[in-house]
C-alpha atoms as one frame of an Amber mdcrd trajectory, in Angstrom:
protein
  22.592  -8.861 -15.866  25.641 -10.322 -14.155  26.436  -7.173 -12.228  27.587
  -8.905  -9.066  30.184 -11.009 -10.888  31.651  -7.872 -12.456  31.750  -6.012
  -9.144  33.352  -8.977  -7.402  36.425  -8.867  -9.636  37.540  -5.786  -7.718
  38.815  -7.997  -4.887  41.791  -9.027  -6.973  43.068  -5.491  -6.916  43.196
  -5.516  -3.127  46.546  -5.494  -1.348  47.760  -8.622   0.376  47.306  -6.893
   3.718  43.488  -7.267   3.375  43.594 -11.060   3.376  43.508 -13.196   6.465
  46.511 -15.122   5.152  48.082 -16.238   1.887  45.944 -19.377   1.803  42.740
 -17.306   1.663  44.167 -15.277  -1.198  45.187 -18.409  -3.120  41.734 -19.970
  -2.509  39.981 -16.936  -3.942  42.333 -16.955  -6.922  41.227 -20.525  -7.603
  37.578 -19.366  -7.450  38.376 -16.691 -10.010  39.984 -19.229 -12.338  37.176
 -21.805 -12.043  34.767 -21.726 -14.997  32.290 -24.338 -13.719  29.615 -22.679
 -11.513  29.074 -25.942  -9.618  32.770 -26.231  -8.737  32.885 -22.526  -7.989
  30.112 -23.019  -5.446  32.086 -25.776  -3.753  35.119 -23.474  -3.500  32.944
 -20.648  -2.179  31.580 -23.014   0.487  35.168 -23.889   1.408  36.088 -20.199
   1.639  33.028 -19.495   3.807  33.821 -22.433   6.115  37.521 -21.640   6.549
  37.205 -17.857   6.668  33.703 -17.004   8.037  34.848 -13.515   9.141  36.723
 -12.582   5.990  36.894  -8.889   5.180  35.449  -9.820   1.798  32.079 -11.253
   2.922  30.204  -8.750   0.763  32.156  -9.786  -2.292  31.711 -13.440  -1.386
  27.923 -13.046  -1.330  28.090 -11.402  -4.734  30.172 -14.289  -6.087  27.663
 -16.752  -4.670  24.903 -14.868  -6.444  26.832 -14.884  -9.740  27.359 -18.666
  -9.476  23.656 -19.278  -8.840  22.830 -16.948 -11.714  25.080 -18.945 -14.028
  23.143 -22.059 -12.989  19.777 -20.310 -13.455  18.923 -21.221  -9.856  16.183
 -18.697  -9.092  15.480 -19.828  -5.529  19.099 -19.509  -4.394  19.559 -16.290
  -6.359  16.619 -14.835  -4.424  17.941 -16.113  -1.109  21.408 -14.688  -1.748
  20.001 -11.344  -2.917  18.094 -11.312   0.372  21.312 -11.928   2.296  23.018
  -9.090   0.432  20.110  -6.737   1.166  19.955  -7.768   4.836  23.682  -7.103
   5.254  23.606  -3.919   3.134  20.142  -2.300   3.486  20.896   0.357   0.852
  22.280  -2.028  -1.762  20.145  -1.245  -4.805  21.349  -4.259  -6.784  20.459
  -6.599  -3.950  17.079  -4.859  -3.617  16.451  -5.084  -7.356  17.211  -8.789
  -7.647  15.325  -9.703  -4.488  12.257  -7.717  -5.605  12.456  -9.231  -9.071
  12.831 -12.842  -7.921  10.644 -12.973  -4.803   7.340 -13.400  -6.730   8.775
 -16.560  -8.317   9.089 -18.269  -4.920   6.274 -20.708  -4.169   6.315 -20.660
  -0.367   7.943 -17.452   0.854   8.399 -16.994   4.594   6.918 -13.981   6.365
  10.446 -12.649   6.791  10.884 -12.713   3.026   7.634 -10.799   2.545   8.858
  -8.138   4.965  12.182  -7.973   3.136  10.241  -7.644  -0.117   8.646  -4.468
   1.232  12.089  -3.175   2.239  13.474  -3.906  -1.211  10.603  -1.920  -2.745
  11.380   1.031  -0.476  15.036   0.977  -1.601  14.014   0.874  -5.267  11.440
   3.656  -4.928  14.233   5.770  -3.467  16.414   5.005  -6.496  14.052   5.558
  -9.421  16.923   6.540 -11.667  17.718   2.855 -12.087  15.909   1.497 -15.162
  12.773  -0.434 -14.194  13.254   0.218 -10.466   9.849   1.849  -9.876   7.943
  -0.810 -11.821   9.787  -3.635 -10.036   9.011  -2.026  -6.680   5.262  -1.783
  -7.327   5.264  -5.319  -8.715   6.792  -6.854  -5.587   4.600  -4.700  -3.308
   1.478  -5.892  -5.113   2.620  -9.486  -4.875   3.462  -9.190  -1.147   0.050
  -7.635  -0.392  -1.624 -10.396  -2.416   0.195 -13.115  -0.470  -0.973 -11.508
   2.775  -4.581 -11.326   1.629  -4.488  -7.527   1.421  -6.286  -7.555  -1.897
  -7.279  -3.899  -2.137  -3.655  -2.825  -1.615  -2.458  -5.486  -4.059  -4.891
  -4.283  -6.732  -3.699  -0.700  -6.240  -0.045  -1.699  -6.739  -0.799  -3.845
  -9.783  -2.637  -0.948 -11.401   0.388   1.277 -10.779   2.514  -1.339 -12.555
   0.191  -1.304 -15.552   0.269   2.492 -15.670   4.066   2.320 -15.893   4.051
  -0.550 -18.398   0.694  -1.393 -20.012   2.272  -4.303 -21.895   3.293  -6.160
 -18.716   0.579  -8.757 -19.159   1.925 -10.906 -16.340   0.487  -8.186 -14.096
  -2.804  -8.401 -16.006  -2.856 -12.140 -15.263  -2.231 -11.486 -11.567  -4.798
  -8.684 -11.432  -7.422 -10.763 -13.227  -6.836 -13.711 -10.907  -6.952 -11.480
  -7.850 -10.245  -9.859  -8.868 -11.728 -13.214  -9.867 -10.970 -14.670  -6.439
 -12.671 -11.713  -4.754 -16.094 -13.211  -5.628 -17.576  -9.724  -5.944 -20.125
  -9.256  -8.766 -18.700  -5.879  -9.786 -15.246  -7.415 -10.288 -16.249 -10.325
 -12.513 -16.184  -8.466 -15.833 -12.913  -6.545 -15.123 -11.335  -9.848 -14.042
 -12.375 -11.568 -17.277 -10.985  -8.636 -19.281  -7.548  -8.836 -17.637  -7.371
 -12.618 -17.986  -8.384 -12.334 -21.646  -5.635  -9.748 -22.161  -3.028 -12.012
 -20.551  -4.162 -14.947 -22.670  -4.426 -13.109 -25.996  -1.781 -10.361 -26.045
   1.027 -11.145 -28.514   3.200  -8.029 -28.477   6.268  -7.031 -26.494   5.875
  -8.322 -22.938   3.571 -11.204 -23.885   3.607 -14.289 -21.697   5.233 -17.512
 -22.932   2.926 -19.812 -24.901   2.659 -22.342 -22.060   1.465 -19.704 -19.601
  -0.909 -18.217 -22.152  -2.522 -21.613 -22.669  -2.868 -22.097 -18.928  -4.527
 -18.724 -18.500  -6.714 -19.351 -21.555  -8.029 -22.528 -19.927  -8.840 -20.630
 -16.728 -10.480 -17.867 -18.764 -12.663 -20.357 -20.645 -13.954 -21.919 -17.434
 -14.628 -18.612 -15.697 -16.267 -17.050 -18.757 -18.646 -19.966 -19.327 -19.435
 -20.112 -15.607 -20.302 -16.409 -15.646 -21.947 -16.027 -19.046 -23.505 -19.474
 -19.498 -21.698 -20.345 -22.748 -18.669 -19.207 -24.746 -20.524 -16.827 -27.066
 -18.665 -13.509 -27.230 -15.443 -14.934 -25.790 -13.457 -14.609 -29.025 -14.435
 -10.963 -29.342 -13.457 -10.378 -25.714  -9.982 -11.754 -26.437  -9.578  -9.468
 -29.462 -10.772  -6.377 -27.569  -8.706  -7.065 -24.445  -5.530  -7.720 -26.437
  -5.840  -4.246 -27.942  -6.633  -2.239 -24.819  -5.532  -2.324 -21.181  -8.956
  -1.621 -19.648 -12.492  -2.099 -21.005 -14.233   0.963 -22.444 -16.811   2.834
 -20.380 -20.088   0.970 -20.171 -18.596  -2.344 -21.250 -20.391  -5.353 -19.788
 -20.734  -9.099 -20.200 -24.176 -10.550 -19.679 -24.201 -13.029 -16.800 -25.845
 -16.443 -17.094 -28.906 -15.484 -15.057 -29.517 -12.354 -17.125 -28.962 -14.313
 -20.343 -31.481 -16.950 -19.255 -34.050 -14.267 -18.417 -33.446 -12.557 -21.747
 -33.966 -15.810 -23.641 -37.123 -16.523 -21.658 -38.392 -13.041 -22.424 -37.615
 -13.462 -26.123 -39.445 -16.800 -26.198 -42.393 -15.387 -24.253 -42.562 -12.370
 -26.557 -42.766 -14.750 -29.495 -45.395 -17.102 -28.043 -47.429 -14.804 -25.757
 -46.653 -11.119 -26.411 -49.495  -9.982 -24.131 -48.064 -11.802 -21.129 -44.529
 -10.719 -22.027 -45.620  -7.069 -22.011 -47.118  -7.493 -18.543 -43.968  -9.196
 -17.165 -41.833  -6.275 -18.338 -44.284  -3.755 -16.844 -44.338  -5.556 -13.505
 -40.541  -5.773 -13.360 -40.293  -2.029 -13.812 -43.042  -1.357 -11.266 -41.230
  -3.522  -8.698 -37.855  -1.885  -9.297 -36.464   0.814  -6.945 -37.734   3.409
  -9.444 -41.152   1.729  -9.635 -43.155   4.569  -8.107 -41.709   7.103 -10.529
 -42.252   4.702 -13.427 -45.926   4.328 -12.408 -46.403   8.075 -11.995 -44.812
   8.852 -15.366 -46.481   6.102 -17.382 -49.696   4.844 -15.769 -51.075   7.281
 -13.202 -54.405   8.276 -14.768 -53.312   6.744 -18.080 -54.616   3.656 -19.903
 -52.720   0.379 -19.606 -52.301  -2.031 -22.496 -55.010  -4.717 -22.780 -54.213
  -7.678 -20.561 -55.484 -11.196 -19.949 -55.774 -12.865 -16.557 -57.623 -15.252
 -14.263 -60.332 -14.151 -11.844 -59.407 -14.951  -8.234 -62.319 -13.328  -6.365
 -65.218 -10.877  -6.684 -66.290  -8.174  -4.179 -69.031  -8.032  -3.135 -69.826
 -11.650  -4.046 -73.292 -11.137  -5.573 -72.931  -7.979  -7.635 -69.228  -7.275
  -7.757 -67.661  -3.928  -8.540 -64.144  -4.998  -7.591 -62.292  -7.903  -9.213
 -58.972  -9.459  -8.159 -56.978 -10.887 -11.064 -53.892 -13.085 -11.385 -51.910
 -12.815 -14.621 -48.604 -14.713 -14.368 -49.861 -16.979 -11.575 -53.651 -17.595
 -11.656 -53.657 -18.010  -7.862 -51.562 -14.932  -7.012 -53.305 -11.506  -6.923
 -51.592  -8.993  -9.191 -54.307  -6.598 -10.415 -57.424  -5.164  -8.780 -60.077
  -3.800 -11.152 -62.409  -1.140  -9.714 -65.524  -0.945 -11.906 -67.612   2.152
 -12.636 -70.780   0.028 -12.191 -71.219  -3.395 -10.673 -71.919  -6.549 -12.659
 -75.451  -7.855 -12.066 -74.082 -11.319 -11.331 -70.962 -13.072 -10.035 -68.431
 -15.165 -11.939 -66.645 -18.287 -10.754 -63.005 -18.039  -9.677 -60.848 -19.295
 -12.525 -62.801 -17.382 -15.183 -60.497 -16.029 -17.890 -60.952 -12.301 -18.507
 -59.464  -9.728 -20.848 -59.512  -6.160 -19.644 -58.289  -2.605 -20.008 -57.962
   0.050 -17.332 -56.461   3.302 -16.142 -53.724   3.352 -13.517 -54.962   4.193
 -10.041 -52.357   2.941  -7.530 -49.529   0.473  -7.076 -48.239  -1.347  -3.993
 -45.003  -3.360  -3.684 -45.362  -5.403  -0.526 -47.059  -7.511  -1.713 -47.255
  -6.291  -5.286 -50.715  -5.125  -6.406 -51.687  -2.805  -9.249 -55.073  -1.093
  -9.007 -56.862  -0.040 -12.201 -60.064   1.896 -12.729 -62.184   0.505 -15.566
 -65.631   0.153 -17.110 -67.727  -2.994 -17.433 -67.686  -2.579 -21.200 -63.892
  -2.927 -21.244 -63.983  -6.380 -19.643 -64.589  -9.405 -21.838 -65.182 -12.982
 -20.755 -67.698 -12.212 -17.982 -70.566 -14.727 -17.933 -74.058 -13.485 -18.731
 -76.597 -13.368 -15.950 -78.895 -16.444 -15.838 -82.406 -15.899 -17.280 -85.183
 -15.943 -14.692 -87.414 -19.049 -15.138 -91.173 -18.318 -15.399 -93.527 -20.614
 -13.456 -96.009 -22.637 -15.640 -99.651 -23.382 -14.965
């Protein structure tokens, strides 16, 4: 899009009266005739040095830009577009090129970030130009990101994706931004956008080198979050086909995966204990009281197995404190209909059933009402020894 070079040719239609002198005119003619962009730059520098206040400074900046463009010199193209925009605040071409090129600069100055915002304002006021609105939101998102204004940056990037869902460079930026936020609720959306940037192959896809770089980042972040790479290939396929994940989409984190595997193993080796662990987790959840009322208040609980911690009263107990997961940690209190005629030693293994009576969370304790006949493992009372003659 060598628009500046085309516009600059208009100077050769100017009358001689517009030139400082004949030498300036001849120098510019030599610039026009020079095909080498490097030599053209040298001549432009000469023109700028000899005639700093030329009436054709605007055209000179445009010729500078065209020379840098011919050399594919992005940094100087951006700088010159900035000069054009600073000198001509309403110059849409200067605004467009500055907004387009600024995100490619590695260490932009604060002044450049401010000019980036100005270029976006010019473009948003000239939406008739193809791609102007998208370019404006892109540079605004990038400027906010550089300033650490992540919420504003995310908003602008999403506007870009609404205008062009196939602009996966924006997906890469958005995924990186959300990943750096270190917020649990952003981890899965971040992985989705990075997977899209790494896997999308249609119009607007990133170059292979960048895709491989993002794929490497995705692999590390996914394994760090999930625990292994299972499901990653499917994530790539899904993300390549759709801009955002479907409602309810989730990726199991490593901690949840570890708990699930533990639960599966426990269910296989000790289903009774596994059932209790699931019950306790639900009882300790924020909805625990409702869960107890709906499922256990006045209703029988599944048969459980635990370790006796203490008896009350010690001699003929009618209240037993039991530990299930941890034999030293009280979890269940059994209130008996009738007392046992004898005590049992702490550490005695008991199996029991009961009806839900109450639950407490701090510390956790489930109280069950039960009958002596529904408790197994209690030692028999010692037989009284008769005295002999």
